N, CA, C and O atoms as a GROMACS GRO file, in nm:
protein
  388
    1MET      N    1  -7.469  -3.616  -8.990
    1MET     CA    2  -7.563  -3.579  -8.875
    1MET      C    3  -7.478  -3.558  -8.753
    1MET      O    4  -7.398  -3.645  -8.718
    2THR      N    5  -7.494  -3.442  -8.685
    2THR     CA    6  -7.425  -3.423  -8.558
    2THR      C    7  -7.490  -3.495  -8.451
    2THR      O    8  -7.600  -3.547  -8.466
    3ASP      N    9  -7.416  -3.498  -8.333
    3ASP     CA   10  -7.475  -3.562  -8.210
    3ASP      C   11  -7.609  -3.501  -8.174
    3ASP      O   12  -7.706  -3.570  -8.142
    4ASP      N   13  -7.610  -3.369  -8.182
    4ASP     CA   14  -7.731  -3.298  -8.151
    4ASP      C   15  -7.849  -3.342  -8.245
    4ASP      O   16  -7.962  -3.364  -8.201
    5GLU      N   17  -7.817  -3.352  -8.373
    5GLU     CA   18  -7.913  -3.383  -8.469
    5GLU      C   19  -7.965  -3.534  -8.446
    5GLU      O   20  -8.080  -3.568  -8.474
    6ALA      N   21  -7.878  -3.612  -8.397
    6ALA     CA   22  -7.912  -3.759  -8.381
    6ALA      C   23  -7.976  -3.786  -8.247
    6ALA      O   24  -7.998  -3.902  -8.212
    7ILE      N   25  -8.008  -3.680  -8.170
    7ILE     CA   26  -8.060  -3.705  -8.034
    7ILE      C   27  -8.204  -3.785  -8.041
    7ILE      O   28  -8.232  -3.872  -7.959
    8LEU      N   29  -8.280  -3.750  -8.133
    8LEU     CA   30  -8.414  -3.819  -8.140
    8LEU      C   31  -8.392  -3.970  -8.169
    8LEU      O   32  -8.462  -4.052  -8.110
    9ASP      N   33  -8.295  -4.008  -8.259
    9ASP     CA   34  -8.267  -4.140  -8.287
    9ASP      C   35  -8.210  -4.209  -8.168
    9ASP      O   36  -8.248  -4.322  -8.139
   10GLU      N   37  -8.120  -4.146  -8.096
   10GLU     CA   38  -8.066  -4.200  -7.976
   10GLU      C   39  -8.171  -4.222  -7.862
   10GLU      O   40  -8.169  -4.325  -7.795
   11LEU      N   41  -8.260  -4.125  -7.843
   11LEU     CA   42  -8.365  -4.135  -7.746
   11LEU      C   43  -8.460  -4.243  -7.780
   11LEU      O   44  -8.502  -4.318  -7.692
   12PHE      N   45  -8.498  -4.254  -7.910
   12PHE     CA   46  -8.585  -4.353  -7.952
   12PHE      C   47  -8.527  -4.498  -7.934
   12PHE      O   48  -8.598  -4.591  -7.898
   13ALA      N   49  -8.394  -4.510  -7.961
   13ALA     CA   50  -8.325  -4.639  -7.932
   13ALA      C   51  -8.328  -4.677  -7.791
   13ALA      O   52  -8.344  -4.794  -7.757
   14VAL      N   53  -8.312  -4.579  -7.707
   14VAL     CA   54  -8.324  -4.612  -7.557
   14VAL      C   55  -8.462  -4.651  -7.517
   14VAL      O   56  -8.479  -4.740  -7.433
   15ILE      N   57  -8.568  -4.586  -7.574
   15ILE     CA   58  -8.711  -4.619  -7.551
   15ILE      C   59  -8.731  -4.763  -7.596
   15ILE      O   60  -8.786  -4.842  -7.520
   16GLU      N   61  -8.689  -4.799  -7.713
   16GLU     CA   62  -8.715  -4.935  -7.769
   16GLU      C   63  -8.639  -5.033  -7.679
   16GLU      O   64  -8.693  -5.140  -7.648
   17ASP      N   65  -8.515  -5.001  -7.634
   17ASP     CA   66  -8.444  -5.096  -7.544
   17ASP      C   67  -8.524  -5.118  -7.412
   17ASP      O   68  -8.537  -5.230  -7.362
   18ARG      N   69  -8.578  -5.003  -7.357
   18ARG     CA   70  -8.657  -5.010  -7.232
   18ARG      C   71  -8.785  -5.097  -7.254
   18ARG      O   72  -8.829  -5.174  -7.168
   19LYS      N   73  -8.840  -5.079  -7.372
   19LYS     CA   74  -8.962  -5.159  -7.407
   19LYS      C   75  -8.927  -5.304  -7.412
   19LYS      O   76  -9.007  -5.386  -7.366
   20GLU      N   77  -8.815  -5.342  -7.464
   20GLU     CA   78  -8.780  -5.481  -7.481
   20GLU      C   79  -8.730  -5.546  -7.360
   20GLU      O   80  -8.758  -5.664  -7.338
   21ASN      N   81  -8.649  -5.470  -7.272
   21ASN     CA   82  -8.578  -5.526  -7.158
   21ASN      C   83  -8.648  -5.496  -7.027
   21ASN      O   84  -8.625  -5.565  -6.929
   22LEU      N   85  -8.733  -5.394  -7.022
   22LEU     CA   86  -8.812  -5.361  -6.902
   22LEU      C   87  -8.733  -5.354  -6.770
   22LEU      O   88  -8.770  -5.417  -6.671
   23PRO      N   89  -8.624  -5.276  -6.770
   23PRO     CA   90  -8.559  -5.272  -6.639
   23PRO      C   91  -8.646  -5.208  -6.529
   23PRO      O   92  -8.725  -5.116  -6.553
   24GLU      N   93  -8.627  -5.264  -6.404
   24GLU     CA   94  -8.718  -5.237  -6.302
   24GLU      C   95  -8.714  -5.086  -6.254
   24GLU      O   96  -8.814  -5.032  -6.207
   25ASP      N   97  -8.602  -5.025  -6.268
   25ASP     CA   98  -8.583  -4.883  -6.220
   25ASP      C   99  -8.601  -4.778  -6.322
   25ASP      O  100  -8.557  -4.664  -6.307
   26SER      N  101  -8.671  -4.822  -6.435
   26SER     CA  102  -8.681  -4.731  -6.548
   26SER      C  103  -8.820  -4.667  -6.561
   26SER      O  104  -8.920  -4.739  -6.569
   27TYR      N  105  -8.827  -4.536  -6.562
   27TYR     CA  106  -8.956  -4.467  -6.581
   27TYR      C  107  -9.017  -4.512  -6.715
   27TYR      O  108  -9.135  -4.546  -6.725
   28THR      N  109  -8.932  -4.512  -6.817
   28THR     CA  110  -8.974  -4.554  -6.949
   28THR      C  111  -9.038  -4.684  -6.954
   28THR      O  112  -9.144  -4.700  -7.014
   29ALA      N  113  -8.971  -4.785  -6.886
   29ALA     CA  114  -9.021  -4.925  -6.881
   29ALA      C  115  -9.153  -4.927  -6.809
   29ALA      O  116  -9.242  -5.004  -6.845
   30SER      N  117  -9.169  -4.843  -6.709
   30SER     CA  118  -9.298  -4.844  -6.628
   30SER      C  119  -9.411  -4.798  -6.714
   30SER      O  120  -9.526  -4.833  -6.688
   31LEU      N  121  -9.384  -4.721  -6.813
   31LEU     CA  122  -9.492  -4.670  -6.900
   31LEU      C  123  -9.546  -4.797  -6.983
   31LEU      O  124  -9.665  -4.809  -7.011
   32PHE      N  125  -9.454  -4.883  -7.016
   32PHE     CA  126  -9.492  -4.996  -7.102
   32PHE      C  127  -9.573  -5.099  -7.021
   32PHE      O  128  -9.649  -5.177  -7.078
   33THR      N  129  -9.555  -5.099  -6.890
   33THR     CA  130  -9.611  -5.198  -6.806
   33THR      C  131  -9.729  -5.141  -6.708
   33THR      O  132  -9.787  -5.211  -6.625
   34HIS      N  133  -9.751  -5.016  -6.728
   34HIS     CA  134  -9.843  -4.944  -6.641
   34HIS      C  135  -9.983  -5.013  -6.642
   34HIS      O  136 -10.030  -5.056  -6.748
   35GLU      N  137 -10.046  -5.023  -6.528
   35GLU     CA  138 -10.183  -5.080  -6.531
   35GLU      C  139 -10.279  -5.018  -6.614
   35GLU      O  140 -10.374  -5.083  -6.657
   36LYS      N  141 -10.263  -4.888  -6.645
   36LYS     CA  142 -10.351  -4.821  -6.731
   36LYS      C  143 -10.322  -4.838  -6.879
   36LYS      O  144 -10.397  -4.790  -6.964
   37GLY      N  145 -10.213  -4.905  -6.908
   37GLY     CA  146 -10.172  -4.932  -7.045
   37GLY      C  147 -10.136  -4.805  -7.114
   37GLY      O  148 -10.077  -4.715  -7.055
   38GLU      N  149 -10.173  -4.797  -7.242
   38GLU     CA  150 -10.141  -4.676  -7.315
   38GLU      C  151 -10.204  -4.553  -7.264
   38GLU      O  152 -10.154  -4.444  -7.292
   39ASN      N  153 -10.311  -4.563  -7.191
   39ASN     CA  154 -10.380  -4.443  -7.132
   39ASN      C  155 -10.284  -4.363  -7.040
   39ASN      O  156 -10.296  -4.241  -7.026
   40ALA      N  157 -10.191  -4.433  -6.980
   40ALA     CA  158 -10.092  -4.365  -6.898
   40ALA      C  159 -10.013  -4.263  -6.981
   40ALA      O  160  -9.994  -4.149  -6.940
   41VAL      N  161  -9.967  -4.307  -7.100
   41VAL     CA  162  -9.889  -4.216  -7.192
   41VAL      C  163  -9.984  -4.114  -7.243
   41VAL      O  164  -9.948  -3.997  -7.247
   42LEU      N  165 -10.101  -4.150  -7.281
   42LEU     CA  166 -10.195  -4.046  -7.337
   42LEU      C  167 -10.228  -3.935  -7.228
   42LEU      O  168 -10.238  -3.817  -7.262
   43GLU      N  169 -10.244  -3.973  -7.111
   43GLU     CA  170 -10.266  -3.882  -6.998
   43GLU      C  171 -10.147  -3.794  -6.986
   43GLU      O  172 -10.164  -3.673  -6.968
   44LYS      N  173 -10.021  -3.849  -6.996
   44LYS     CA  174  -9.901  -3.770  -6.978
   44LYS      C  175  -9.892  -3.673  -7.097
   44LYS      O  176  -9.851  -3.559  -7.076
   45LEU      N  177  -9.926  -3.712  -7.216
   45LEU     CA  178  -9.924  -3.618  -7.332
   45LEU      C  179 -10.022  -3.501  -7.309
   45LEU      O  180  -9.990  -3.385  -7.337
   46GLY      N  181 -10.139  -3.534  -7.259
   46GLY     CA  182 -10.238  -3.435  -7.231
   46GLY      C  183 -10.185  -3.336  -7.121
   46GLY      O  184 -10.196  -3.215  -7.136
   47GLU      N  185 -10.131  -3.389  -7.018
   47GLU     CA  186 -10.072  -3.306  -6.907
   47GLU      C  187  -9.962  -3.216  -6.960
   47GLU      O  188  -9.964  -3.095  -6.937
   48GLU      N  189  -9.870  -3.273  -7.030
   48GLU     CA  190  -9.754  -3.198  -7.081
   48GLU      C  191  -9.796  -3.091  -7.180
   48GLU      O  192  -9.733  -2.986  -7.185
   49SER      N  193  -9.902  -3.115  -7.260
   49SER     CA  194  -9.954  -3.026  -7.354
   49SER      C  195 -10.007  -2.906  -7.280
   49SER      O  196  -9.976  -2.793  -7.316
   50THR      N  197 -10.084  -2.928  -7.180
   50THR     CA  198 -10.140  -2.819  -7.102
   50THR      C  199 -10.027  -2.733  -7.038
   50THR      O  200 -10.031  -2.610  -7.037
   51GLU      N  201  -9.926  -2.805  -6.986
   51GLU     CA  202  -9.810  -2.726  -6.933
   51GLU      C  203  -9.737  -2.651  -7.035
   51GLU      O  204  -9.682  -2.545  -7.004
   52LEU      N  205  -9.731  -2.699  -7.156
   52LEU     CA  206  -9.667  -2.622  -7.263
   52LEU      C  207  -9.747  -2.496  -7.299
   52LEU      O  208  -9.694  -2.388  -7.320
   53LEU      N  209  -9.874  -2.517  -7.304
   53LEU     CA  210  -9.964  -2.397  -7.337
   53LEU      C  211  -9.949  -2.294  -7.227
   53LEU      O  212  -9.944  -2.176  -7.260
   54LEU      N  213  -9.942  -2.328  -7.105
   54LEU     CA  214  -9.929  -2.234  -6.997
   54LEU      C  215  -9.797  -2.165  -7.007
   54LEU      O  216  -9.788  -2.043  -6.994
   55ALA      N  217  -9.692  -2.244  -7.031
   55ALA     CA  218  -9.557  -2.177  -7.048
   55ALA      C  219  -9.556  -2.083  -7.164
   55ALA      O  220  -9.492  -1.978  -7.157
   56ALA      N  221  -9.624  -2.116  -7.268
   56ALA     CA  222  -9.622  -2.025  -7.391
   56ALA      C  223  -9.699  -1.900  -7.355
   56ALA      O  224  -9.660  -1.789  -7.390
   57LYS      N  225  -9.807  -1.917  -7.286
   57LYS     CA  226  -9.895  -1.801  -7.240
   57LYS      C  227  -9.812  -1.706  -7.155
   57LYS      O  228  -9.822  -1.584  -7.166
   58ASP      N  229  -9.729  -1.768  -7.068
   58ASP     CA  230  -9.639  -1.682  -6.978
   58ASP      C  231  -9.509  -1.640  -7.046
   58ASP      O  232  -9.426  -1.573  -6.984
   59ASP      N  233  -9.489  -1.677  -7.174
   59ASP     CA  234  -9.370  -1.648  -7.251
   59ASP      C  235  -9.236  -1.692  -7.178
   59ASP      O  236  -9.132  -1.625  -7.184
   60ASP      N  237  -9.250  -1.807  -7.113
   60ASP     CA  238  -9.135  -1.860  -7.042
   60ASP      C  239  -9.059  -1.961  -7.133
   60ASP      O  240  -9.091  -2.079  -7.140
   61ARG      N  241  -8.960  -1.908  -7.198
   61ARG     CA  242  -8.880  -1.981  -7.301
   61ARG      C  243  -8.820  -2.102  -7.242
   61ARG      O  244  -8.821  -2.206  -7.309
   62GLU      N  245  -8.767  -2.099  -7.125
   62GLU     CA  246  -8.701  -2.218  -7.068
   62GLU      C  247  -8.806  -2.326  -7.036
   62GLU      O  248  -8.780  -2.445  -7.055
   63GLU      N  249  -8.915  -2.287  -6.990
   63GLU     CA  250  -9.028  -2.388  -6.961
   63GLU      C  251  -9.088  -2.441  -7.091
   63GLU      O  252  -9.125  -2.558  -7.103
   64ILE      N  253  -9.098  -2.351  -7.188
   64ILE     CA  254  -9.143  -2.392  -7.320
   64ILE      C  255  -9.056  -2.507  -7.382
   64ILE      O  256  -9.108  -2.604  -7.439
   65ALA      N  257  -8.926  -2.491  -7.367
   65ALA     CA  258  -8.836  -2.598  -7.412
   65ALA      C  259  -8.842  -2.726  -7.330
   65ALA      O  260  -8.833  -2.839  -7.379
   66HIS      N  261  -8.858  -2.701  -7.202
   66HIS     CA  262  -8.871  -2.826  -7.112
   66HIS      C  263  -8.997  -2.904  -7.142
   66HIS      O  264  -8.993  -3.026  -7.158
   67GLU      N  265  -9.109  -2.835  -7.148
   67GLU     CA  266  -9.234  -2.905  -7.175
   67GLU      C  267  -9.244  -2.962  -7.319
   67GLU      O  268  -9.305  -3.066  -7.344
   68SER      N  269  -9.182  -2.891  -7.408
   68SER     CA  270  -9.179  -2.941  -7.553
   68SER      C  271  -9.097  -3.071  -7.548
   68SER      O  272  -9.134  -3.167  -7.615
   69ALA      N  273  -8.994  -3.076  -7.475
   69ALA     CA  274  -8.909  -3.203  -7.468
   69ALA      C  275  -8.986  -3.314  -7.406
   69ALA      O  276  -8.974  -3.428  -7.450
   70ASP      N  277  -9.070  -3.284  -7.300
   70ASP     CA  278  -9.149  -3.383  -7.237
   70ASP      C  279  -9.253  -3.444  -7.337
   70ASP      O  280  -9.276  -3.565  -7.339
   71ILE      N  281  -9.313  -3.357  -7.416
   71ILE     CA  282  -9.410  -3.393  -7.524
   71ILE      C  283  -9.343  -3.484  -7.618
   71ILE      O  284  -9.395  -3.592  -7.648
   72VAL      N  285  -9.223  -3.442  -7.669
   72VAL     CA  286  -9.156  -3.528  -7.773
   72VAL      C  287  -9.126  -3.663  -7.710
   72VAL      O  288  -9.148  -3.766  -7.774
   73TYR      N  289  -9.074  -3.668  -7.584
   73TYR     CA  290  -9.038  -3.796  -7.523
   73TYR      C  291  -9.163  -3.887  -7.519
   73TYR      O  292  -9.160  -4.002  -7.564
   74HIS      N  293  -9.270  -3.832  -7.464
   74HIS     CA  294  -9.391  -3.915  -7.449
   74HIS      C  295  -9.452  -3.956  -7.583
   74HIS      O  296  -9.514  -4.063  -7.595
   75LEU      N  297  -9.433  -3.868  -7.686
   75LEU     CA  298  -9.475  -3.902  -7.819
   75LEU      C  299  -9.399  -4.021  -7.872
   75LEU      O  300  -9.456  -4.112  -7.934
   76LEU      N  301  -9.270  -4.019  -7.847
   76LEU     CA  302  -9.185  -4.133  -7.894
   76LEU      C  303  -9.216  -4.262  -7.820
   76LEU      O  304  -9.203  -4.371  -7.875
   77VAL      N  305  -9.259  -4.249  -7.694
   77VAL     CA  306  -9.300  -4.367  -7.622
   77VAL      C  307  -9.430  -4.425  -7.690
   77VAL      O  308  -9.443  -4.544  -7.717
   78LEU      N  309  -9.519  -4.333  -7.716
   78LEU     CA  310  -9.647  -4.377  -7.782
   78LEU      C  311  -9.615  -4.442  -7.915
   78LEU      O  312  -9.673  -4.547  -7.945
   79LEU      N  313  -9.528  -4.388  -7.995
   79LEU     CA  314  -9.493  -4.453  -8.124
   79LEU      C  315  -9.441  -4.588  -8.098
   79LEU      O  316  -9.480  -4.683  -8.167
   80ALA      N  317  -9.356  -4.602  -8.003
   80ALA     CA  318  -9.297  -4.742  -7.967
   80ALA      C  319  -9.407  -4.834  -7.925
   80ALA      O  320  -9.403  -4.951  -7.961
   81MET      N  321  -9.508  -4.787  -7.849
   81MET     CA  322  -9.616  -4.867  -7.800
   81MET      C  323  -9.698  -4.920  -7.919
   81MET      O  324  -9.750  -5.032  -7.917
   82LYS      N  325  -9.707  -4.835  -8.021
   82LYS     CA  326  -9.788  -4.868  -8.143
   82LYS      C  327  -9.704  -4.941  -8.247
   82LYS      O  328  -9.748  -4.961  -8.360
   83ASP      N  329  -9.585  -4.981  -8.206
   83ASP     CA  330  -9.497  -5.051  -8.300
   83ASP      C  331  -9.463  -4.971  -8.422
   83ASP      O  332  -9.451  -5.024  -8.533
   84MET      N  333  -9.449  -4.843  -8.401
   84MET     CA  334  -9.409  -4.745  -8.505
   84MET      C  335  -9.264  -4.703  -8.470
   84MET      O  336  -9.207  -4.737  -8.367
   85ASP      N  337  -9.210  -4.626  -8.567
   85ASP     CA  338  -9.075  -4.575  -8.539
   85ASP      C  339  -9.061  -4.439  -8.594
   85ASP      O  340  -9.157  -4.383  -8.646
   86LEU      N  341  -8.936  -4.380  -8.584
   86LEU     CA  342  -8.912  -4.248  -8.628
   86LEU      C  343  -8.932  -4.233  -8.778
   86LEU      O  344  -8.969  -4.126  -8.826
   87GLU      N  345  -8.908  -4.341  -8.852
   87GLU     CA  346  -8.928  -4.326  -8.998
   87GLU      C  347  -9.076  -4.305  -9.031
   87GLU      O  348  -9.106  -4.235  -9.128
   88ASP      N  349  -9.166  -4.359  -8.957
   88ASP     CA  350  -9.302  -4.327  -8.971
   88ASP      C  351  -9.333  -4.181  -8.950
   88ASP      O  352  -9.402  -4.119  -9.032
   89LEU      N  353  -9.283  -4.127  -8.845
   89LEU     CA  354  -9.295  -3.982  -8.813
   89LEU      C  355  -9.225  -3.894  -8.926
   89LEU      O  356  -9.285  -3.798  -8.975
   90ARG      N  357  -9.105  -3.926  -8.962
   90ARG     CA  358  -9.037  -3.861  -9.067
   90ARG      C  359  -9.113  -3.860  -9.198
   90ARG      O  360  -9.120  -3.756  -9.264
   91ALA      N  361  -9.172  -3.973  -9.238
   91ALA     CA  362  -9.252  -3.984  -9.356
   91ALA      C  363  -9.374  -3.884  -9.352
   91ALA      O  364  -9.405  -3.816  -9.450
   92ALA      N  365  -9.437  -3.882  -9.240
   92ALA     CA  366  -9.555  -3.795  -9.221
   92ALA      C  367  -9.509  -3.654  -9.235
   92ALA      O  368  -9.578  -3.573  -9.297
   93LEU      N  369  -9.393  -3.619  -9.178
   93LEU     CA  370  -9.345  -3.480  -9.187
   93LEU      C  371  -9.308  -3.441  -9.319
   93LEU      O  372  -9.334  -3.328  -9.362
   94ARG      N  373  -9.243  -3.538  -9.393
   94ARG     CA  374  -9.202  -3.511  -9.538
   94ARG      C  375  -9.326  -3.480  -9.622
   94ARG      O  376  -9.318  -3.397  -9.713
   95GLU      N  377  -9.436  -3.543  -9.593
   95GLU     CA  378  -9.559  -3.520  -9.668
   95GLU      C  379  -9.610  -3.382  -9.653
   95GLU      O  380  -9.685  -3.336  -9.738
   96ARG      N  381  -9.573  -3.311  -9.546
   96ARG     CA  382  -9.622  -3.173  -9.516
   96ARG      C  383  -9.534  -3.073  -9.572
   96ARG      O  384  -9.565  -2.955  -9.561
   97ARG      N  385  -9.426  -3.108  -9.630
   97ARG     CA  386  -9.328  -3.004  -9.686
   97ARG      C  387  -9.397  -2.921  -9.799
   97ARG      O  388  -9.334  -2.832  -9.856
   0.00000   0.00000   0.00000
């Protein structure tokens, strides 16, 4: 697996670390401690999904990539919140082959 292929694993490891250690200056950690709880992440997923749809409508490839990355990031945070991991996601994707 190349570094690029391992990026999701690396990102998820950082998210898990932020969840465990909760550094004060971390946006990711703030999602785990937000007063709205998981609703904060769910709202971000909704917001980013809307932004992705608008970027797609405008055929803005750069913005499509950016908003897709935001969705993946917030999805990984949600998985961590639910005590799930990338293997859970991979297993579900394998079932769809």
